[in-house]
N, C-alpha and C positions, 0 to 999 in steps of 0.2 A: 504494500500500500504506500503510495507516495505521500509524504508529509510536506506541507508547505510552511515556510518560516519567513519572518521578516523582523526587522529590528525596530524597537520603539525609540531607541537612541543608541549611543555607542556601547552601553553596558547591558542592555536588556533585550532579550530575544523572545519572540512569541512563536510557538509551533502549533499549528492547527492539527488536531486529531479528528478527522472527519468520519472515519469508519470504525466499526468495532474491531478490536484486536482479537485475532484468533490464532490457532496453532500455526497456521500457514505464514503469518507475518509478525509474530511476536518478536522474533530475533531482529528482523530488520527495523521494526518500530523502536525497539530499545536502542539499537545502534544509532539510529537517526536522532533520537532524543539526547543520547549521551554526546553525540557530535555537536549538537546545538548548545550544550551547556557552555557558558563562558568559562574560560580556563581558570579564572580566579576572581576573588572579590576585588573591587566592587563589581557586581554583575548579578543578573537574575535571569531565570528561565520561567516563562509563563507557558503552560500547556493549555491551549484553548480547546476544550473537549466539545466538539460540535455534534457528536452522536449521542442519542439518548441511551444507548446500550453500552454500559461499562462492564466488561467481562472481568472475571477473576484474573485472567492473564493481563488485562490492562492495568488493574490495580497493582499487580506485582511489578509491572514495568515502571509505573509511577513511583512506587516505593523504592525501587532500586536506583532510579534516576535521582530521587530526592537524597538517598544515602550518598551517592557519588558527589552530589552538589554540596552536601554538608562537609564532606572531606576537604573540599577546597574553599569553603566559606561562601558558596553560591547558593542562594535560596531558590526554592521552587514554589510557584503558585499555580493553582489549577482553576481554570474557569469552567464551571459546570453550568451551561446555559439551560439544559433541560431538567425539569423536575425529576424525571426518572433517574438521571445520572446523579443528581444531588442526593436523592434518597439512597441510592446504592452506597455512596460515600458516607452518608450519615449512619446507615445501618452497620457498615463496616467499621465505624468509629474513626474515620479518616478525615473528617472535615477540618479538623484543626491541624492534624499531622501534615496534611498536604496543602494547608492554607487555601481552602476552597472559597472562591468568590462566585457570585451569580453572574457578574458582568466583567467584561474586559476592563472597563473603566475602574472598577473596584480593585482588580488585581494590579492594574497599572499604578494606581495611587499607592497601594501597599508596597510594591517593589520600588517605586520611586523613593519612598522613605528609607528603604534599606540601602539603596545604591548611592544616594546623595546625602546621607546623614539624617538624623532625626529631625533637624530643623526644617527639612524639606517635606517631611511626611504630611500629606494632605494639602500642601501648598499649591497654589495655582489651579488653573482649570484643567480637568482631566481631558486628555486627548483621545483616548481610546484607539481605535483602528486608524491608521493613516487614511486620510480622505474624509474623516469626520463621520463615519458611518457606524457609530456605536451607540450605546444607550438603550433605552427601553425598546425601541423599534428593532434592535438587532439581537435581542436576547435569544430568540429561537432562530438563529442565523441560518441562512440558506447555504448556497454553494461555497465550497472551499477552493482555494488555490487560484490559478490564473484567471478564472472567470469571476473571481470575487472583486470586491470594491477597494482593494488596496493595491498600490503600485508594485510592480515587479516582484511577485512572489517567486521563490525559488525552492526547489527540493532541498530539505534540510541537510542532506548528505553532500551537497555541493558547495561547501563553505569556501 
């Protein structure tokens, strides 16, 4: 499964997870997410889960990527746009462990505070997705990748 990523700024990357993770693509998904992790702090990775179906395999991948990020001081935030995905994360007890947000704006604000110091936390207007297409109208976002509303997405493996 191709994953598309883009940068919010020099230290923060967003990767869109558009399809359920299954046995066929669990390894490639994990490799792509690990490749998208900034090499060290300050930096952050936001995984934008755009599928309502979060499989146990996907949860395992997210936890392993989080662990790798912790080793280098790079936090992970997860955007769970769909109620079903949020419910899976809540039932699994992972909503705090994975820093789950309902919108990209919320994850963006949280990671901004971590990568620019506590004085910046919550400061300024949230930008969301490049091109300004975030917020309530984008919560149950449509297509991912090149057909989407942000400029120049690229497969996350192509750093």
